C-alpha positions as CSV (number, residue, x, y, z in Angstrom):
1,X,19.3,69.4,67.2
2,X,21.5,72.4,67.1
3,X,18.5,74.7,66.8
4,X,17.0,73.2,70.0
5,X,20.3,73.7,71.9
6,X,20.6,77.2,70.5
7,X,17.1,78.1,71.8
8,X,17.2,76.0,75.0
9,X,20.3,77.6,76.5
10,X,19.0,81.3,76.4
11,X,15.6,80.1,77.7
12,X,17.2,78.3,80.7
13,X,19.3,81.4,81.5
14,X,16.2,83.6,81.3
15,X,14.3,81.2,83.5
16,X,17.1,81.1,86.1
17,X,17.5,84.9,86.2
18,X,13.8,85.5,86.5
19,X,13.6,83.0,89.4
20,X,16.4,84.8,91.2
21,X,14.5,88.1,91.2
22,X,11.0,87.0,92.3
23,X,9.6,87.3,95.7
24,X,7.5,84.3,97.0
25,X,4.6,85.6,99.1
26,X,2.4,84.0,101.7
27,X,-0.2,85.6,103.9
28,X,-2.5,84.6,106.7
29,X,-5.3,86.4,108.5
30,X,-7.9,86.3,111.2
31,X,-11.2,85.4,109.5
32,X,-13.1,87.2,112.3
33,X,-11.4,90.6,111.8
34,X,-13.3,93.4,110.1
35,X,-10.7,94.7,107.6
36,X,-13.0,97.3,106.3
37,X,-12.9,99.1,109.7
38,X,-9.1,99.7,109.5
39,X,-8.4,103.2,108.1
40,X,-5.4,104.4,110.1
41,X,-2.1,102.9,111.2
42,X,1.0,103.5,113.2
43,X,4.3,101.6,113.4
44,X,4.7,99.3,116.4
45,X,8.0,100.5,117.7
46,X,8.5,97.7,120.1
47,X,8.3,95.0,117.4
48,X,10.3,97.0,114.9
49,X,13.1,97.5,117.3
50,X,13.5,93.8,117.6
51,X,14.1,93.3,113.8
52,X,17.7,92.2,113.4
53,X,18.7,94.4,110.5
54,X,20.5,97.7,110.2
55,X,18.7,100.8,111.2
56,X,19.1,102.1,107.6
57,X,17.4,99.0,106.2
58,X,14.6,99.4,108.8
59,X,14.1,103.0,107.6
60,X,14.0,101.8,104.0
61,X,11.4,99.1,104.8
62,X,9.2,101.5,106.8
63,X,9.3,104.1,104.0
64,X,8.2,101.4,101.6
65,X,5.4,100.4,103.9
66,X,4.3,104.0,104.3
67,X,4.1,104.4,100.5
68,X,2.1,101.1,100.1
69,X,-0.3,101.9,102.9
70,X,-0.9,105.3,101.4
71,X,-1.8,103.6,98.1
72,X,-4.4,101.5,100.0
73,X,-6.1,104.6,101.5
74,X,-4.5,104.3,105.0
75,X,-3.3,107.4,106.9
76,X,-0.8,107.5,109.7
77,X,-2.3,108.4,113.1
78,X,-1.5,108.9,116.7
79,X,-4.7,107.0,117.5
80,X,-4.4,104.1,114.9
81,X,-6.8,101.3,114.1
82,X,-3.9,98.9,113.4
83,X,-0.3,98.7,114.3
84,X,2.3,97.7,111.8
85,X,5.3,95.6,112.9
86,X,8.1,93.9,110.9
87,X,10.6,91.2,111.5
88,X,13.2,89.5,109.3
89,X,15.0,86.2,108.9
90,X,18.0,85.5,106.8
91,X,19.7,82.2,105.8
92,X,22.6,81.3,103.6
93,X,21.7,78.9,100.7
94,X,24.4,76.7,99.2
95,X,23.8,75.3,95.7
96,X,26.0,72.6,94.2
97,X,25.8,71.8,90.5
98,X,27.5,68.7,89.1
99,X,28.5,69.1,85.5
100,X,29.4,65.6,84.6
101,X,28.5,63.7,81.5
102,X,29.5,60.3,80.5
103,X,29.0,56.9,82.1
104,X,30.9,55.2,84.9
105,X,34.1,56.9,85.9
106,X,33.7,59.6,83.3
107,X,33.3,57.3,80.3
108,X,30.1,57.3,78.3
109,X,28.1,58.5,75.4
110,X,26.8,61.9,74.4
111,X,25.2,62.8,71.1
112,X,28.5,63.7,69.5
113,X,31.0,61.3,71.1
114,X,31.8,58.1,73.0
115,X,34.6,58.2,75.4
116,X,35.9,60.0,78.5
117,X,33.6,62.6,79.9
118,X,34.4,66.0,81.4
119,X,32.9,67.9,84.3
120,X,33.3,69.2,87.7
121,X,31.2,70.8,90.4
122,X,30.2,74.4,90.8
123,X,29.3,75.7,94.2
124,X,27.5,79.0,94.8
125,X,26.1,80.6,97.8
126,X,23.2,83.1,98.0
127,X,21.4,84.8,100.9
128,X,17.7,84.2,101.1
129,X,15.8,86.6,103.2
130,X,12.3,86.7,104.7
131,X,10.4,89.8,105.5
132,X,7.3,89.6,107.7
133,X,4.8,92.4,107.9
134,X,2.4,92.1,110.8
135,X,-0.8,94.1,111.2
136,X,-2.1,94.1,114.8
137,X,-5.5,95.4,115.9
138,X,-4.6,98.4,118.1
139,X,-7.5,97.9,120.5
140,X,-7.2,94.2,121.2
141,X,-3.4,94.0,120.5
142,X,-4.0,90.8,118.5
143,X,-2.5,89.9,115.2
144,X,-5.1,90.1,112.4
145,X,-2.9,89.8,109.3
146,X,0.6,88.6,108.5
147,X,2.3,88.8,105.1
148,X,5.6,87.1,104.4
149,X,7.9,87.6,101.4
150,X,10.8,85.3,100.7
151,X,13.5,85.9,98.1
152,X,17.1,86.3,97.3
153,X,18.7,89.4,98.9
154,X,20.8,91.6,96.7
155,X,24.1,92.2,98.4
156,X,25.2,95.2,96.4
157,X,26.8,98.4,97.4
158,X,24.4,100.2,95.0
159,X,21.9,101.8,97.4
160,X,19.3,102.5,94.7
161,X,19.2,98.8,93.8
162,X,18.9,97.8,97.5
163,X,16.0,100.3,98.0
164,X,14.3,99.0,94.8
165,X,14.6,95.4,96.1
166,X,13.1,96.4,99.5
167,X,10.2,98.2,97.7
168,X,9.6,95.1,95.6
169,X,9.5,92.9,98.7
170,X,7.0,95.3,100.5
171,X,4.8,95.8,97.5
172,X,4.5,92.1,96.7
173,X,3.7,91.3,100.4
174,X,1.1,94.1,100.7
175,X,-0.6,93.1,97.5
176,X,-2.1,90.3,99.6
177,X,-3.9,92.9,101.8
178,X,-6.8,93.2,102.4
179,X,-7.5,89.4,102.3
180,X,-11.2,89.8,101.3
181,X,-10.2,91.7,98.1
182,X,-7.5,89.1,97.3
183,X,-9.9,86.2,97.8
184,X,-12.4,87.8,95.5
185,X,-9.9,88.0,92.6
């Protein structure tokens, strides 16, 4: 029994920590769009200006998008095939954990003991953020692809860690593009 507890606790901690770092990704697209025809892009300033984040974080996101678009063979252009826009959402999550064991009114049984229980509640908060990346057909001005990444935001003063987290969000989202290649996998 002690071996199981000895192994279970580190496994649970590892699972918890890995779930905190992941980015959940969704994407949607226009089935009629010809994604093979898109080779160039430009940022859609009007949409980006509306994103409610600091200008420094906008720059970090746009640099990460530039790097990922370059990896996919896109080049920036004054006369683009698609426009790239972003927007963000943020919400505070409150987690409450009850740590009671025992029966009614704190009395009960555990594997080692019958009697009064112990416990309490832990409350923690975390900020969950969503980053949307929109690809808009430059000629028709219609949305052809949207990727969304949701995950915990790292509220740290370490700029390198912040930039790394932003690159992770952007990379995970753009892995879903182009949709035809993703569907073929």
